[in-house]
N, C-alpha and C positions, 0 to 999 in steps of 0.2 A: 332699177326697180326690182322689187320682189314679186313673185306670183304666189298667191295664197289660194288653195282649192277649198271650197266649202264642201261639206259632206254631200250635199246635193249634186255638186259638180262632179265629185269623185264617183258617186253612184251612177249618174247618168253616163259618164265616160265609160265606166266599167261595163255597163249594160250594152253599150254600142260595141265595145271590143268583143264581148261574149257573143253577141249577135253575129258579128263579122266572122269569128272563128267557126261558129256553128253553121252559118249559111254559105260563106264564101271561102273559108279556109284560113289557115294560119298566115299565109302570105299576104292576104288582104288586110288582116288585122295588123301585121307588122308595118305595112305601108301606111295605114292610118296612124299608128303610133309615131312613126317617123315624121309624118306630116304635122301631127300635133306638136311634137317637140320643136320642129323648125318654126312653126307658128309662134309658140310661146317665147322662143328666143327673139324673134322679130318683134313681138309685142313688148318685150322688156325695153327694147330700144325705141319703139314707136308706139306708145300706149294709146294714142288716139287713132290708131289704124282702123279700127272698126267704125261703123256708122252709129250715130246717136239714134236711139229709139225715141220716137216722139211720145209714145204712150207713158213712159216712166222717165222722169228726169234723172240724169246721171247714168242711165243704163246704155251700154254700147253692145253692138253685136257684130260678129264677123262670120261670113259664110266660109267654113273650112272646106267642105265638100258640097256637092249638090244635095246631099242628104243630111248634112250636119251644120248647124249654126251654133256658135259659142256666144253666150251672154256673159258680160263682165262689167265691173265697175272699177273706177280708179279712186283709190282712197288716200287722202292726204298727200297726193302727188308722189307717194313713195311705194305704194302697194297696189297691185292689180289683183282684184278679187274675182276669181272665176266662179260664176254662179250656176251655170247649167250648160250642158251639151245637149242641144235639142235635135232629135231626129225629125227631119222635116216631113217624113211620111206619116207622122202622127196628126191628130186633129190640131189645126192651127190655133185653136182657142187655148191649148195647153202650153203654147210657147213661152208665155210670160208668167206662168203659174209655178 
């Protein structure tokens, strides 16, 4: 399977990395990057790894860290579309927007 990043997913991911560098240092950001890469490799092999979101059909989520949830969809059984990296410290109403 291939993984496709939406602009929103890329932007939300980049925002988290910038925050980590600014607040916790480069080492924390690198750890987050490695964790994300490992997760994406695992997701390619096991696309149904995340849980189904009841609010929106076809939407899946995976808790990457205590502070980060990844939202994605599986498209045509061939492509995983990353939709958003959600920082769980935000207002929960923003998680599916």
